[in-house]
C-alpha positions in Angstrom: 1.1 -8.3 -8.9 3.4 -9.1 -11.8 7.2 -8.7 -12.1 7.9 -7.2 -8.7 11.7 -6.6 -8.8 11.9 -6.2 -5.0 12.1 -9.3 -2.7 12.7 -8.1 0.9 15.4 -9.9 2.8 14.0 -9.1 6.3 11.4 -11.0 8.2 7.9 -9.4 7.9 7.9 -8.6 11.6 11.3 -7.0 11.8 11.5 -3.2 12.3 14.2 -1.1 10.6 17.2 -0.1 12.6 19.7 2.8 12.0 19.5 4.5 8.6 19.6 3.4 5.0 23.1 4.0 3.4 22.3 7.0 1.2 24.4 9.0 -1.2 24.7 12.0 1.1 26.3 9.9 3.8 29.1 9.0 1.5 29.5 12.6 0.3 29.7 13.9 3.8 32.1 11.2 5.0 34.4 12.0 2.0 34.3 15.7 2.9 35.2 14.8 6.5 38.1 12.6 5.5 39.5 15.2 3.1 39.5 17.8 5.9 41.0 15.4 8.4 43.8 14.4 6.1 44.7 18.0 5.1 48.3 19.0 5.7 49.3 21.2 8.7 49.5 24.3 6.5 46.2 23.7 4.8 42.8 24.9 5.9 40.7 22.1 7.5 37.2 23.5 7.3 34.5 21.9 5.2 30.9 22.8 4.3 28.0 20.4 3.6 25.1 22.4 2.4 21.8 22.0 0.6 18.0 22.2 0.7 16.0 21.1 3.7 14.9 17.5 3.6 18.0 16.2 1.8 19.1 14.2 4.8 22.1 16.3 5.9 21.6 15.8 9.6 21.2 12.0 9.1 24.5 12.1 7.1 26.1 14.0 10.0 24.9 11.4 12.5 26.4 8.7 10.3 29.8 10.5 10.1 29.8 11.3 13.8 29.4 7.6 14.6 32.0 6.6 12.1 34.7 9.1 13.1 34.0 9.8 16.8 33.4 13.5 16.0 32.0 16.1 18.3 28.5 17.1 17.1 26.5 20.2 18.0 23.3 21.5 16.4 23.0 25.3 16.7 19.7 26.9 17.6 18.3 30.3 16.5 18.4 31.7 20.1 22.1 30.8 20.7 24.5 33.5 21.7 28.3 33.1 21.3 28.5 31.8 24.8 25.7 29.2 24.0 27.9 27.9 21.2 30.9 27.6 23.5 29.0 25.9 26.3 27.5 23.4 23.8 30.9 22.4 22.4 32.4 22.2 25.9 29.6 20.0 27.1 30.0 17.6 24.1 33.8 17.5 24.9 33.0 16.4 28.4 34.2 19.6 30.1 32.2 19.8 33.2 33.7 22.7 35.1 33.4 25.7 32.9 35.2 29.0 33.4 33.1 32.1 34.0 34.0 34.1 30.9 33.6 33.2 27.2 37.3 33.7 26.4 38.3 31.3 29.2 35.8 28.7 28.0 37.2 29.0 24.5 40.7 28.3 26.0 39.3 25.2 27.8 37.9 24.0 24.5 41.2 24.6 22.6 43.2 22.9 25.3 41.0 19.9 25.3 41.0 19.6 21.5 44.8 19.9 21.4 45.1 17.2 24.1 42.6 14.9 22.4 41.9 16.0 18.8 38.4 15.2 17.5 36.6 16.5 14.4 34.0 19.1 15.2 30.7 19.0 13.3 28.3 22.0 13.6 24.8 21.5 12.3 22.4 24.4 11.5 25.4 26.7 11.0 23.1 29.3 9.4 22.0 30.4 12.9 25.6 31.2 13.8 26.3 33.1 10.6 23.5 35.5 11.5 25.0 36.1 15.0 28.6 36.4 13.9 29.6 33.5 16.0 31.6 32.2 13.0 34.6 34.0 14.5 34.6 31.6 17.4 34.7 28.7 14.9 37.7 30.4 13.2 39.4 30.8 16.6 39.0 27.1 17.3 40.3 26.2 13.8 43.3 28.4 14.0 44.3 27.3 17.5 44.0 23.5 16.9 44.8 20.9 14.2 41.2 19.5 14.0 38.9 19.3 11.1 35.7 21.4 11.4 32.6 20.6 9.4 29.7 22.9 9.1 26.2 22.0 7.8 23.6 24.4 6.6 21.0 25.4 4.0 21.7 26.0 0.4 22.8 29.7 0.9 25.4 28.9 3.5 28.5 29.3 1.3 27.3 32.7 0.1 26.6 33.9 3.6 30.1 32.9 4.8 31.7 35.0 2.1 30.8 38.1 4.1 33.8 37.2 6.4 36.8 36.9 4.1 39.1 35.7 6.9 36.7 32.9 7.5 35.9 32.1 3.9 39.5 31.5 2.9 39.9 28.8 5.6 37.3 26.6 3.9 39.0 23.7 2.2 36.0 22.0 0.5 32.3 22.9 0.1 30.2 19.9 -0.8 26.5 20.3 -2.0 24.1 17.7 -0.6 22.3 15.9 -3.4 18.6 15.1 -3.8 17.8 11.4 -3.2 18.4 9.4 -6.4 16.4 6.5 -7.7 19.0 4.2 -6.1 18.5 6.0 -2.8 14.7 5.6 -3.1 15.3 1.8 -3.5 17.5 1.8 -0.4 14.9 3.7 1.6 12.2 1.2 0.3 14.4 -1.7 1.4 15.0 -0.1 4.8 11.5 1.1 5.7 9.1 -1.3 3.9 9.8 -4.5 5.8 6.3 -5.8 6.0 5.1 -5.2 2.4 6.9 -5.7 -1.0 7.0 -2.3 -2.7 7.8 -2.5 -6.5 10.5 -0.4 -8.1 8.0 1.6 -10.1 6.2 2.9 -7.0 9.5 3.8 -5.2 10.5 5.7 -8.4 7.2 7.5 -8.5 7.7 8.8 -4.9 11.3 9.8 -5.7 10.2 11.8 -8.8 7.1 13.5 -7.2 8.9 14.4 -4.0 11.8 16.0 -5.9 14.4 13.8 -4.2 13.5 15.0 -0.7 14.4 12.1 1.6 11.9 12.6 4.4 9.0 13.0 2.0 9.9 9.8 0.1 10.0 8.0 3.5 6.6 9.5 4.4 5.0 8.1 1.3 6.7 4.7 1.5 5.3 4.4 5.0 1.9 5.5 3.8 2.0 2.8 1.1 3.0 0.1 3.5 0.2 1.1 5.9 -2.4 1.2 3.2 -1.3 -2.2 1.9 -1.4 -3.7 5.3 -4.9 -2.4 5.9 -6.0 -4.0 2.6 -4.3 -7.3 3.6 -1.8 -7.1 0.7 1.8 -8.3 0.8 3.0 -6.6 -2.4 2.1 -3.3 -4.1 3.1 -1.3 -7.2 2.4 1.9 -9.0 -0.8 0.5 -10.7 -2.2 -0.3 -7.2 -1.3 3.2 -5.9 -3.4 4.7 -8.8 -4.5 8.3 -8.1 -3.9 8.3 -4.4 -2.4 11.6 -3.3 1.4 11.9 -2.8 2.6 14.0 0.2 5.2 16.2 -1.5 5.0 19.4 0.5 2.8 21.3 -2.0 0.2 23.3 -0.2 -3.4 23.1 -1.4 -4.5 26.1 -3.3 -8.0 27.4 -2.5 -9.6 28.7 -5.6 -12.1 31.5 -5.5 -15.6 30.7 -6.5 -16.7 32.1 -9.8 -19.6 34.6 -9.4 
């Protein structure tokens, strides 16, 4: 292979740890800090939204670790009480009251005693069940920052509740993985094979910047190279191999 720009810094046997430092991690951290540093009379809610696969949850994991935030991921079957119980559990409240209003009071008391940022992932599920009012109650009764993560339509969904929408300080759209992000993913995941810039760029373009798909193809390239006994690969080597980009195969009807 000629002119391979990438020279890995890790030993060939080392396995990646943690996550590559991607753009969306910085964007979400900046959103969190802005909400945390808002004045007492300012709203302290933030949105981080975008298409599936952009790495929003990984960004949330990064910010949770950096800030000591409370993180919960909503589920489609959750009721209002399910949300309260999940937040209480993450706060370390072990003896829950019997009614939802009293659990809410326990949460508020705990957050006023020990303020921590609250991150709620998969917020779209809660919008559908009108549990957003619980989030508003927590916001209005404490001084904490609340960050909500959801799909690309989340800001539009929340506008249905005016009293909630006007408490949002900042709404940050998650970004597709850039070429620089693709290089970082390559550096992080391809520790046993040198992958050239041009191949990482191909995966970034063909996967439309969706992080998890870029990683899937980088791993496939590393696996194929290892099977062939190669220590370095590039776009020319990849050739016409298929790229897993989420497109479903179309079955064409036979011509009579």
